[in-house]
C-alpha positions as CSV (number, residue, x, y, z in Angstrom):
1,M,-183.4,13.3,18.3
2,T,-182.5,13.7,21.8
3,L,-179.8,15.9,23.5
4,L,-177.5,12.9,23.6
5,D,-177.8,12.4,19.9
6,A,-176.7,16.1,19.1
7,P,-174.7,16.4,15.9
8,K,-170.8,16.2,16.3
9,Y,-169.0,19.5,16.8
10,D,-167.7,20.7,13.4
11,A,-164.6,22.9,14.1
12,R,-164.4,24.1,10.5
13,K,-168.0,25.5,10.5
14,A,-167.4,27.1,13.9
15,R,-164.1,28.8,12.7
16,I,-166.0,30.1,9.5
17,R,-168.9,31.4,11.6
18,R,-166.4,33.2,14.0
19,N,-164.5,34.7,11.1
20,I,-167.7,35.9,9.4
21,L,-168.7,37.5,12.7
22,I,-165.4,39.1,13.2
23,G,-165.4,40.5,9.7
24,I,-168.9,42.0,10.2
25,V,-167.8,43.7,13.5
26,V,-164.6,45.0,11.9
27,A,-166.4,46.3,8.7
28,I,-169.2,48.1,10.4
29,P,-167.0,50.9,11.7
30,F,-165.2,51.2,8.4
31,V,-168.4,51.4,6.4
32,A,-169.9,54.0,8.9
33,F,-166.7,56.1,8.6
34,F,-166.6,56.2,4.8
35,T,-170.3,56.8,4.6
36,W,-169.8,59.8,6.9
37,Y,-166.7,61.0,5.1
38,W,-168.3,60.7,1.6
39,W,-171.8,61.9,2.6
40,N,-171.5,65.3,0.9
41,W,-169.6,63.9,-2.1
42,P,-172.3,64.5,-4.8
43,E,-172.5,68.2,-3.7
44,E,-168.7,68.5,-3.7
45,H,-168.7,66.9,-7.1
46,R,-171.2,69.4,-8.4
47,V,-169.1,72.3,-7.2
48,N,-166.0,70.8,-8.8
49,Q,-167.8,70.3,-12.2
50,F,-168.9,74.1,-11.9
51,F,-165.3,75.3,-11.3
52,H,-163.9,73.0,-14.1
53,A,-166.3,74.7,-16.5
54,I,-165.2,78.1,-15.3
55,E,-161.5,77.1,-15.5
56,A,-162.1,76.0,-19.1
57,K,-163.9,79.3,-19.7
58,D,-167.0,77.3,-20.8
59,Y,-169.3,79.9,-19.0
60,S,-172.6,78.6,-20.7
61,H,-171.9,75.0,-19.3
62,A,-171.0,76.5,-15.9
63,F,-174.3,78.4,-15.9
64,A,-176.0,75.1,-16.8
65,V,-174.3,73.4,-13.8
66,W,-175.2,76.4,-11.5
67,N,-178.8,76.0,-12.3
68,N,-178.9,72.2,-12.9
69,D,-180.3,72.8,-16.3
70,P,-178.5,71.7,-19.3
71,D,-181.1,73.2,-21.7
72,W,-181.2,76.6,-20.0
73,Q,-180.6,78.4,-23.4
74,Q,-184.0,77.2,-24.6
75,H,-185.7,79.1,-21.8
76,P,-183.5,81.9,-20.5
77,D,-186.5,83.9,-19.3
78,Q,-186.8,81.4,-16.6
79,Y,-183.7,82.8,-14.9
80,K,-184.6,86.5,-14.5
81,V,-183.6,86.4,-10.9
82,Y,-180.0,85.6,-11.7
83,P,-179.5,86.0,-15.4
84,F,-176.5,84.9,-17.5
85,K,-175.3,88.5,-17.7
86,E,-175.1,88.8,-14.0
87,F,-173.6,85.4,-13.7
88,M,-170.8,86.6,-16.1
89,S,-170.2,89.6,-13.9
90,D,-169.8,87.4,-11.0
91,W,-167.7,84.5,-12.6
92,G,-166.3,85.8,-15.9
93,P,-162.9,87.3,-16.6
94,S,-163.8,90.7,-15.2
95,S,-165.2,89.3,-11.9
96,E,-163.6,90.2,-8.6
97,Y,-161.5,87.0,-8.9
98,G,-160.3,87.8,-12.5
99,V,-159.7,84.7,-14.7
100,I,-160.3,81.7,-12.3
101,T,-157.5,79.2,-12.8
102,K,-157.8,77.2,-9.5
103,A,-160.4,76.3,-7.1
104,K,-160.0,74.1,-4.0
105,I,-162.7,72.9,-1.7
106,V,-161.6,73.4,1.9
107,V,-164.6,72.8,4.0
108,T,-168.0,71.2,3.6
109,K,-170.8,71.1,6.0
110,E,-174.4,69.8,5.7
111,Y,-176.8,72.7,6.6
112,G,-180.6,72.6,6.4
113,S,-181.8,71.2,3.1
114,G,-178.4,71.6,1.5
115,V,-174.7,71.8,1.9
116,V,-172.4,74.8,2.4
117,I,-169.2,74.4,0.6
118,G,-166.1,76.7,1.3
119,V,-163.7,77.2,-1.7
120,H,-160.4,79.0,-2.0
121,V,-160.4,80.5,-5.6
122,N,-157.1,81.4,-7.2
123,N,-155.2,80.6,-3.9
124,D,-157.0,83.6,-2.3
125,P,-157.0,82.9,1.5
126,K,-160.5,84.3,1.6
127,T,-162.9,81.5,1.6
128,L,-166.0,81.8,-0.8
129,F,-169.0,79.9,0.5
130,L,-171.5,78.2,-1.9
131,W,-174.7,76.5,-1.2
132,V,-175.7,73.3,-3.0
133,E,-179.4,72.4,-2.6
134,R,-179.5,68.6,-2.2
135,K,-182.7,67.8,-4.0
136,A,-182.5,70.3,-6.9
137,K,-178.6,70.1,-7.2
138,T,-178.5,73.9,-7.9
139,I,-175.7,76.0,-6.7
140,G,-176.0,79.4,-5.2
141,F,-174.1,81.8,-2.9
142,S,-174.4,80.6,0.7
143,P,-176.5,82.5,3.2
144,V,-174.1,81.4,5.9
145,E,-170.4,81.3,6.4
146,L,-168.5,78.5,8.3
147,R,-165.7,78.8,10.7
148,F,-163.0,76.1,10.5
């Protein structure tokens, strides 16, 4: 085949190719934005699970979410650093927050190997900062506070 024997121009194929390229160019920023926006979603979901258990007064389940160990009662000696009794004094009805009825995530920031999540508890304007370790999915009190 020579240059003069080139295939005939197909407008339909060209239009399809153009539309696909435009779609890709338009989709890339949307995908990038939603990836950036939802990047910390697993950690936020973990904190929401924790507070839902606290709000339901299911402290055993909340402790399991906190430590990412649903079978924590089979080996409570593994949690001597932060035992269930201390957990109850921090999160139970006699905690500084009282009975927790509402928790709202107000800020999230990736920091080191985890995510710092700021939460307003019981409509308190003071923000409580929690830390979620990305790999272990454990929750703890944050070593840093965020400004927002």
